[in-house]
N, CA, C and O atoms as CSV, one atom per row, in Angstrom:
chain,resi,resn,atom,element,x,y,z
A,1,MET,N,N,30.262,9.537,23.782
A,1,MET,CA,C,29.173,9.212,24.606
A,1,MET,C,C,28.567,7.871,23.934
A,1,MET,O,O,28.103,7.897,22.793
A,2,THR,N,N,28.599,6.838,24.628
A,2,THR,CA,C,27.921,5.807,24.509
A,2,THR,C,C,26.312,5.825,24.381
A,2,THR,O,O,25.668,6.183,25.367
A,3,THR,N,N,25.645,5.449,23.199
A,3,THR,CA,C,24.106,5.356,23.099
A,3,THR,C,C,23.798,4.237,22.881
A,3,THR,O,O,24.683,3.500,22.446
A,4,ILE,N,N,22.374,3.658,23.107
A,4,ILE,CA,C,22.086,2.413,22.830
A,4,ILE,C,C,22.270,2.188,21.046
A,4,ILE,O,O,22.599,1.063,20.668
A,5,LYS,N,N,22.096,3.038,20.239
A,5,LYS,CA,C,22.586,2.986,18.850
A,5,LYS,C,C,24.117,2.624,18.525
A,5,LYS,O,O,24.587,1.982,17.586
A,6,THR,N,N,24.732,3.245,19.607
A,6,THR,CA,C,26.236,2.906,19.425
A,6,THR,C,C,26.396,1.428,19.583
A,6,THR,O,O,26.875,0.740,18.681
A,7,GLU,N,N,26.008,0.951,20.696
A,7,GLU,CA,C,26.040,-0.369,21.589
A,7,GLU,C,C,25.245,-1.452,20.437
A,7,GLU,O,O,25.575,-2.636,20.376
A,8,LEU,N,N,24.441,-1.014,19.777
A,8,LEU,CA,C,23.718,-1.989,18.833
A,8,LEU,C,C,24.485,-2.188,17.729
A,8,LEU,O,O,24.697,-3.341,17.353
A,9,GLN,N,N,24.980,-1.164,17.088
A,9,GLN,CA,C,25.916,-1.427,16.048
A,9,GLN,C,C,27.345,-2.081,16.314
A,9,GLN,O,O,28.016,-2.591,15.417
A,10,ALA,N,N,27.709,-2.013,17.561
A,10,ALA,CA,C,29.068,-2.936,18.251
A,10,ALA,C,C,28.658,-4.272,18.035
A,10,ALA,O,O,29.307,-5.159,17.482
A,11,LEU,N,N,27.150,-4.359,18.681
A,11,LEU,CA,C,26.858,-5.878,18.645
A,11,LEU,C,C,26.650,-6.478,17.271
A,11,LEU,O,O,26.871,-7.674,17.082
A,12,LEU,N,N,26.152,-5.525,16.133
A,12,LEU,CA,C,26.176,-6.024,14.673
A,12,LEU,C,C,27.554,-6.533,14.261
A,12,LEU,O,O,27.831,-7.680,13.911
A,13,ASP,N,N,28.575,-5.220,14.388
A,13,ASP,CA,C,29.913,-5.464,13.947
A,13,ASP,C,C,30.399,-6.628,14.821
A,13,ASP,O,O,31.178,-7.349,14.197
A,14,ALA,N,N,30.174,-7.014,16.053
A,14,ALA,CA,C,30.537,-8.224,16.612
A,14,ALA,C,C,30.081,-9.662,16.023
A,14,ALA,O,O,30.758,-10.690,16.028
A,15,VAL,N,N,28.893,-9.508,15.561
A,15,VAL,CA,C,28.038,-10.568,14.559
A,15,VAL,C,C,28.811,-10.996,13.344
A,15,VAL,O,O,29.090,-12.131,12.959
A,16,ILE,N,N,29.162,-9.517,12.699
A,16,ILE,CA,C,29.672,-9.738,11.285
A,16,ILE,C,C,31.107,-10.164,11.371
A,16,ILE,O,O,31.652,-10.639,10.374
A,17,SER,N,N,31.890,-9.991,12.749
A,17,SER,CA,C,33.129,-10.535,12.727
A,17,SER,C,C,33.143,-12.099,12.929
A,17,SER,O,O,34.241,-12.655,12.891
A,18,LEU,N,N,32.214,-12.714,13.101
A,18,LEU,CA,C,32.102,-14.010,13.103
A,18,LEU,C,C,32.332,-14.583,11.923
A,18,LEU,O,O,32.997,-15.614,11.820
A,19,LYS,N,N,31.785,-13.944,10.892
A,19,LYS,CA,C,31.619,-14.450,9.387
A,19,LYS,C,C,33.068,-15.371,9.068
A,19,LYS,O,O,32.846,-16.406,8.439
A,20,PRO,N,N,34.372,-15.139,9.393
A,20,PRO,CA,C,35.165,-15.708,9.013
A,20,PRO,C,C,35.354,-17.298,9.459
A,20,PRO,O,O,35.797,-18.223,8.778
A,21,HIS,N,N,34.836,-17.307,10.923
A,21,HIS,CA,C,34.634,-18.850,11.671
A,21,HIS,C,C,33.630,-19.576,11.268
A,21,HIS,O,O,33.593,-20.780,11.523
A,22,VAL,N,N,32.439,-18.806,10.415
A,22,VAL,CA,C,31.296,-19.532,9.816
A,22,VAL,C,C,31.779,-20.102,8.740
A,22,VAL,O,O,31.668,-21.314,8.561
A,23,ARG,N,N,32.412,-19.247,7.837
A,23,ARG,CA,C,33.067,-19.669,6.572
A,23,ARG,C,C,34.048,-21.218,6.999
A,23,ARG,O,O,33.984,-22.318,6.450
A,24,ASP,N,N,34.648,-20.914,7.803
A,24,ASP,CA,C,35.673,-22.042,8.173
A,24,ASP,C,C,34.951,-23.220,8.912
A,24,ASP,O,O,35.574,-24.261,9.122
A,25,THR,N,N,34.032,-23.117,9.193
A,25,THR,CA,C,33.292,-24.287,10.299
A,25,THR,C,C,32.011,-24.817,9.654
A,25,THR,O,O,31.678,-25.968,9.937
A,26,GLY,N,N,31.351,-24.188,8.922
A,26,GLY,CA,C,30.394,-24.415,8.164
A,26,GLY,C,C,28.911,-24.055,9.166
A,26,GLY,O,O,27.774,-24.473,8.947
A,27,ASP,N,N,29.335,-23.222,10.214
A,27,ASP,CA,C,28.170,-22.949,11.098
A,27,ASP,C,C,26.981,-22.240,10.381
A,27,ASP,O,O,27.183,-21.259,9.665
A,28,THR,N,N,25.943,-22.670,10.553
A,28,THR,CA,C,24.522,-22.131,9.735
A,28,THR,C,C,23.975,-20.891,10.658
A,28,THR,O,O,23.283,-20.033,10.111
A,29,ALA,N,N,24.222,-20.809,11.783
A,29,ALA,CA,C,23.743,-20.038,12.718
A,29,ALA,C,C,23.990,-18.565,12.443
A,29,ALA,O,O,23.122,-17.785,12.833
A,30,TYR,N,N,25.104,-18.063,11.797
A,30,TYR,CA,C,25.635,-17.140,11.531
A,30,TYR,C,C,24.410,-16.130,10.760
A,30,TYR,O,O,24.106,-14.960,10.995
A,31,GLY,N,N,23.851,-17.129,9.729
A,31,GLY,CA,C,23.064,-15.871,8.955
A,31,GLY,C,C,21.614,-15.601,9.938
A,31,GLY,O,O,21.167,-14.461,9.816
A,32,ALA,N,N,20.944,-16.403,10.765
A,32,ALA,CA,C,20.296,-15.871,11.799
A,32,ALA,C,C,20.549,-15.151,12.556
A,32,ALA,O,O,19.628,-14.383,12.837
A,33,ALA,N,N,21.647,-14.989,13.186
A,33,ALA,CA,C,22.227,-14.042,14.031
A,33,ALA,C,C,22.329,-12.670,13.454
A,33,ALA,O,O,21.879,-11.661,13.998
A,34,ARG,N,N,23.013,-12.714,12.207
A,34,ARG,CA,C,23.181,-11.503,11.407
A,34,ARG,C,C,21.754,-10.966,11.152
A,34,ARG,O,O,21.441,-9.806,11.422
A,35,HIS,N,N,20.892,-11.888,10.610
A,35,HIS,CA,C,19.470,-11.295,10.457
A,35,HIS,C,C,18.866,-10.600,11.557
A,35,HIS,O,O,18.381,-9.479,11.397
A,36,GLN,N,N,18.862,-11.249,12.772
A,36,GLN,CA,C,18.310,-10.765,13.853
A,36,GLN,C,C,19.115,-9.453,14.380
A,36,GLN,O,O,18.602,-8.455,14.884
A,37,ALA,N,N,20.211,-9.642,14.192
A,37,ALA,CA,C,21.366,-8.146,14.707
A,37,ALA,C,C,20.498,-7.039,13.816
A,37,ALA,O,O,19.787,-6.147,14.280
A,38,ASP,N,N,20.734,-7.321,12.466
A,38,ASP,CA,C,20.258,-6.181,11.310
A,38,ASP,C,C,18.794,-5.819,11.675
A,38,ASP,O,O,18.555,-4.636,11.433
A,39,MET,N,N,17.740,-6.516,12.193
A,39,MET,CA,C,16.404,-6.376,12.409
A,39,MET,C,C,16.360,-5.399,13.516
A,39,MET,O,O,15.659,-4.393,13.411
A,40,VAL,N,N,17.172,-5.669,14.727
A,40,VAL,CA,C,16.898,-5.008,15.931
A,40,VAL,C,C,17.515,-3.740,15.821
A,40,VAL,O,O,16.952,-2.732,16.250
A,41,LEU,N,N,18.752,-3.705,15.219
A,41,LEU,CA,C,19.466,-2.086,14.581
A,41,LEU,C,C,18.222,-1.173,13.737
A,41,LEU,O,O,17.825,-0.029,13.961
A,42,THR,N,N,17.867,-1.997,12.868
A,42,THR,CA,C,16.699,-1.390,12.228
A,42,THR,C,C,15.614,-0.740,13.104
A,42,THR,O,O,15.337,0.457,13.032
A,43,MET,N,N,15.013,-1.621,13.946
A,43,MET,CA,C,13.832,-1.196,14.791
A,43,MET,C,C,14.247,-0.159,15.890
A,43,MET,O,O,13.402,0.654,16.263
A,44,ALA,N,N,15.431,-0.149,16.394
A,44,ALA,CA,C,16.180,0.931,17.382
A,44,ALA,C,C,16.030,2.152,16.313
A,44,ALA,O,O,15.414,3.181,16.591
A,45,ASP,N,N,16.540,1.966,15.305
A,45,ASP,CA,C,16.848,3.318,14.444
A,45,ASP,C,C,15.373,4.036,14.439
A,45,ASP,O,O,15.195,5.199,14.802
A,46,GLN,N,N,14.387,3.190,13.987
A,46,GLN,CA,C,13.174,3.804,13.694
A,46,GLN,C,C,12.507,4.303,14.982
A,46,GLN,O,O,11.879,5.362,14.958
A,47,GLN,N,N,12.606,3.660,15.981
A,47,GLN,CA,C,11.958,4.073,17.229
A,47,GLN,C,C,12.585,5.347,17.938
A,47,GLN,O,O,11.930,6.174,18.573
A,48,LEU,N,N,13.825,5.373,17.750
A,48,LEU,CA,C,14.823,6.541,18.313
A,48,LEU,C,C,14.658,7.587,17.279
A,48,LEU,O,O,14.884,8.692,17.772
A,49,ALA,N,N,14.398,7.633,16.229
A,49,ALA,CA,C,14.239,8.870,15.311
A,49,ALA,C,C,13.146,10.021,15.414
A,49,ALA,O,O,11.956,9.787,15.622
A,50,PRO,N,N,13.476,10.798,15.312
A,50,PRO,CA,C,12.230,11.692,15.262
A,50,PRO,C,C,11.345,11.535,14.244
A,50,PRO,O,O,11.626,11.026,13.159
A,51,PRO,N,N,9.866,12.126,14.691
A,51,PRO,CA,C,9.081,11.689,13.356
A,51,PRO,C,C,9.587,12.288,12.444
A,51,PRO,O,O,10.635,12.888,12.681
A,52,THR,N,N,8.962,12.331,10.970
A,52,THR,CA,C,9.410,12.883,9.843
A,52,THR,C,C,7.964,13.759,9.508
A,52,THR,O,O,8.001,14.804,8.858
A,53,VAL,N,N,6.808,13.231,9.998
A,53,VAL,CA,C,5.773,13.938,9.611
A,53,VAL,C,C,5.076,14.081,11.040
A,53,VAL,O,O,5.349,13.304,11.956
A,54,PRO,N,N,4.216,15.057,11.165
A,54,PRO,CA,C,3.423,15.235,12.643
A,54,PRO,C,C,2.525,14.192,12.533
A,54,PRO,O,O,2.011,13.695,11.530
A,55,THR,N,N,2.383,13.877,13.944
A,55,THR,CA,C,1.255,12.991,14.262
A,55,THR,C,C,0.016,13.518,14.446
A,55,THR,O,O,-0.120,14.740,14.388
A,56,GLU,N,N,-0.920,12.798,14.660
A,56,GLU,CA,C,-2.191,13.487,15.446
A,56,GLU,C,C,-2.134,13.952,16.630
A,56,GLU,O,O,-2.824,14.908,16.982
A,57,ALA,N,N,-1.237,13.290,17.465
A,57,ALA,CA,C,-0.949,13.838,18.935
A,57,ALA,C,C,-0.334,15.216,18.814
A,57,ALA,O,O,-0.780,16.142,19.492
A,58,MET,N,N,0.701,15.389,17.953
A,58,MET,CA,C,1.532,16.591,17.772
A,58,MET,C,C,0.660,17.622,17.328
A,58,MET,O,O,0.650,18.677,17.964
A,59,LEU,N,N,-0.241,17.449,16.109
A,59,LEU,CA,C,-1.094,18.237,15.728
A,59,LEU,C,C,-2.089,18.615,16.960
A,59,LEU,O,O,-2.021,19.804,17.273
A,60,ALA,N,N,-2.773,18.024,17.530
A,60,ALA,CA,C,-3.924,18.362,18.618
A,60,ALA,C,C,-3.114,19.137,19.393
A,60,ALA,O,O,-3.478,20.302,19.554
A,61,ALA,N,N,-1.828,18.676,20.052
A,61,ALA,CA,C,-1.166,19.559,21.199
A,61,ALA,C,C,-0.945,21.011,20.467
A,61,ALA,O,O,-1.263,21.981,21.155
A,62,GLY,N,N,-0.512,21.234,19.350
A,62,GLY,CA,C,-0.231,22.431,18.867
A,62,GLY,C,C,-1.590,23.420,18.942
A,62,GLY,O,O,-1.725,24.443,19.613
A,63,VAL,N,N,-2.368,22.900,18.207
A,63,VAL,CA,C,-4.039,23.400,18.418
A,63,VAL,C,C,-4.327,23.804,19.705
A,63,VAL,O,O,-4.647,24.970,19.934
A,64,THR,N,N,-4.234,22.822,20.719
A,64,THR,CA,C,-4.487,23.321,22.171
A,64,THR,C,C,-3.658,24.575,22.755
A,64,THR,O,O,-4.119,25.583,23.291
A,65,ALA,N,N,-2.221,24.219,22.490
A,65,ALA,CA,C,-1.436,25.177,22.986
A,65,ALA,C,C,-1.832,26.599,22.219
A,65,ALA,O,O,-1.833,27.602,22.932
A,66,MET,N,N,-2.086,26.713,21.157
A,66,MET,CA,C,-2.545,27.993,20.459
A,66,MET,C,C,-3.830,28.537,21.120
A,66,MET,O,O,-4.052,29.733,21.311
A,67,ALA,N,N,-4.622,27.551,21.436
A,67,ALA,CA,C,-6.079,27.808,22.289
A,67,ALA,C,C,-5.972,28.538,23.265
A,67,ALA,O,O,-6.678,29.531,23.438
A,68,ASN,N,N,-5.017,28.127,24.091
A,68,ASN,CA,C,-4.660,28.297,25.416
A,68,ASN,C,C,-4.054,30.103,25.527
A,68,ASN,O,O,-4.200,30.868,26.481
A,69,MET,N,N,-3.464,30.333,24.385
A,69,MET,CA,C,-2.393,31.457,24.510
A,69,MET,C,C,-3.499,32.827,24.512
A,69,MET,O,O,-4.490,33.032,23.812
A,70,PRO,N,N,-2.917,33.591,25.532
A,70,PRO,CA,C,-3.628,34.779,25.747
A,70,PRO,C,C,-3.538,35.545,24.106
A,70,PRO,O,O,-2.761,35.206,23.214
A,71,ALA,N,N,-4.623,36.712,24.037
A,71,ALA,CA,C,-4.934,37.196,22.962
A,71,ALA,C,C,-3.841,38.265,22.421
A,71,ALA,O,O,-3.802,38.693,21.267
A,72,ASN,N,N,-2.976,38.606,23.458
A,72,ASN,CA,C,-2.010,39.389,23.336
A,72,ASN,C,C,-0.562,38.706,22.967
A,72,ASN,O,O,0.455,39.394,23.043
A,73,THR,N,N,-0.512,37.542,22.627
A,73,THR,CA,C,0.560,36.617,22.433
A,73,THR,C,C,1.310,37.134,21.211
A,73,THR,O,O,0.677,37.343,20.176
A,74,THR,N,N,2.457,37.325,21.263
A,74,THR,CA,C,3.371,37.680,20.072
A,74,THR,C,C,3.344,36.436,19.034
A,74,THR,O,O,3.345,35.251,19.368
A,75,ALA,N,N,3.323,36.874,17.868
A,75,ALA,CA,C,3.406,35.768,16.606
A,75,ALA,C,C,4.663,34.740,16.981
A,75,ALA,O,O,4.535,33.516,16.943
A,76,ALA,N,N,6.018,35.490,17.386
A,76,ALA,CA,C,7.106,34.449,17.681
A,76,ALA,C,C,6.589,33.585,18.628
A,76,ALA,O,O,6.581,32.395,18.312
A,77,ASP,N,N,6.106,33.929,19.837
A,77,ASP,CA,C,5.614,33.289,21.088
A,77,ASP,C,C,4.641,32.236,20.965
A,77,ASP,O,O,4.531,31.251,21.695
A,78,VAL,N,N,3.813,32.609,19.771
A,78,VAL,CA,C,2.658,31.289,19.230
A,78,VAL,C,C,3.457,30.468,18.353
A,78,VAL,O,O,3.286,29.251,18.436
A,79,VAL,N,N,4.271,30.902,17.555
A,79,VAL,CA,C,5.151,29.832,16.782
A,79,VAL,C,C,5.941,28.950,17.847
A,79,VAL,O,O,5.721,27.740,17.785
A,80,ALA,N,N,6.653,29.310,18.620
A,80,ALA,CA,C,7.711,28.909,19.916
A,80,ALA,C,C,6.539,27.811,20.597
A,80,ALA,O,O,6.738,26.598,20.536
A,81,GLY,N,N,5.477,28.304,21.156
A,81,GLY,CA,C,4.840,27.666,21.655
A,81,GLY,C,C,3.893,26.494,21.229
A,81,GLY,O,O,3.666,25.545,21.979
A,82,VAL,N,N,3.383,26.613,20.040
A,82,VAL,CA,C,2.811,25.531,19.253
A,82,VAL,C,C,4.120,24.417,18.817
A,82,VAL,O,O,3.899,23.206,18.843
A,83,LEU,N,N,5.335,24.901,18.466
A,83,LEU,CA,C,6.410,23.924,18.012
A,83,LEU,C,C,6.747,23.270,19.443
A,83,LEU,O,O,6.862,22.045,19.458
A,84,ARG,N,N,6.891,23.874,20.471
A,84,ARG,CA,C,7.432,23.149,21.698
A,84,ARG,C,C,5.952,21.962,22.213
A,84,ARG,O,O,6.095,20.780,22.528
A,85,ALA,N,N,4.860,22.592,22.168
A,85,ALA,CA,C,3.958,21.373,22.256
A,85,ALA,C,C,4.001,20.312,21.486
A,85,ALA,O,O,3.898,19.172,21.940
A,86,GLY,N,N,4.163,20.593,20.189
A,86,GLY,CA,C,4.133,19.360,19.054
A,86,GLY,C,C,5.210,18.421,19.436
A,86,GLY,O,O,4.968,17.221,19.563
A,87,LEU,N,N,6.560,18.989,19.650
A,87,LEU,CA,C,7.709,18.391,19.971
A,87,LEU,C,C,7.369,17.446,21.159
A,87,LEU,O,O,7.594,16.236,21.183
A,88,GLU,N,N,6.719,18.283,22.265
A,88,GLU,CA,C,6.726,17.428,23.826
A,88,GLU,C,C,5.883,16.182,23.408
A,88,GLU,O,O,6.214,15.044,23.742
A,89,ALA,N,N,4.730,16.467,22.630
A,89,ALA,CA,C,3.620,15.393,22.312
A,89,ALA,C,C,4.411,14.378,21.263
A,89,ALA,O,O,3.970,13.237,21.129
A,90,GLY,N,N,5.286,14.696,20.709
A,90,GLY,CA,C,6.083,13.904,19.744
A,90,GLY,C,C,7.003,12.966,20.637
A,90,GLY,O,O,7.105,11.783,20.312
A,91,GLN,N,N,7.569,13.372,21.571
A,91,GLN,CA,C,8.577,12.853,22.463
A,91,GLN,C,C,7.574,11.836,23.552
A,91,GLN,O,O,7.996,10.827,24.118
A,92,GLY,N,N,6.531,12.245,23.638
A,92,GLY,CA,C,5.684,11.176,24.453
A,92,GLY,C,C,5.402,11.918,25.730
A,92,GLY,O,O,4.651,11.320,26.500
A,93,ALA,N,N,5.873,13.176,26.147
A,93,ALA,CA,C,5.790,14.122,27.156
A,93,ALA,C,C,4.347,14.549,28.110
A,93,ALA,O,O,4.417,15.416,28.982
C-alpha cells in the first residue's frame, strides 16, 4: 500500500541517488535539495504520527463524553467512550 510517507521516502531516496552525479560534476544544488527533502519527510512524519500526549481538545472531549453518559453506564463503556472521544478529537473529527 502506497502512503504519503512511502512516497516521500522514495523522493528522498531519489535525491540521495543524485549524490554520485553531484560528486562527479561539482553541482552544489544537491545539499540544498537533500536538506529540503529531509525537512519535508520530517514534517510529514510529525504531522502524520499520532500524538504522544493528550491535547487539551482530547481531554475536553473525554470530559464531555463522560458528562453526557447515563448514570447506569458500565465502567467498560465509560472507558471506551472517553477513549473514543479523545481519539476522535486528536484526529480532528
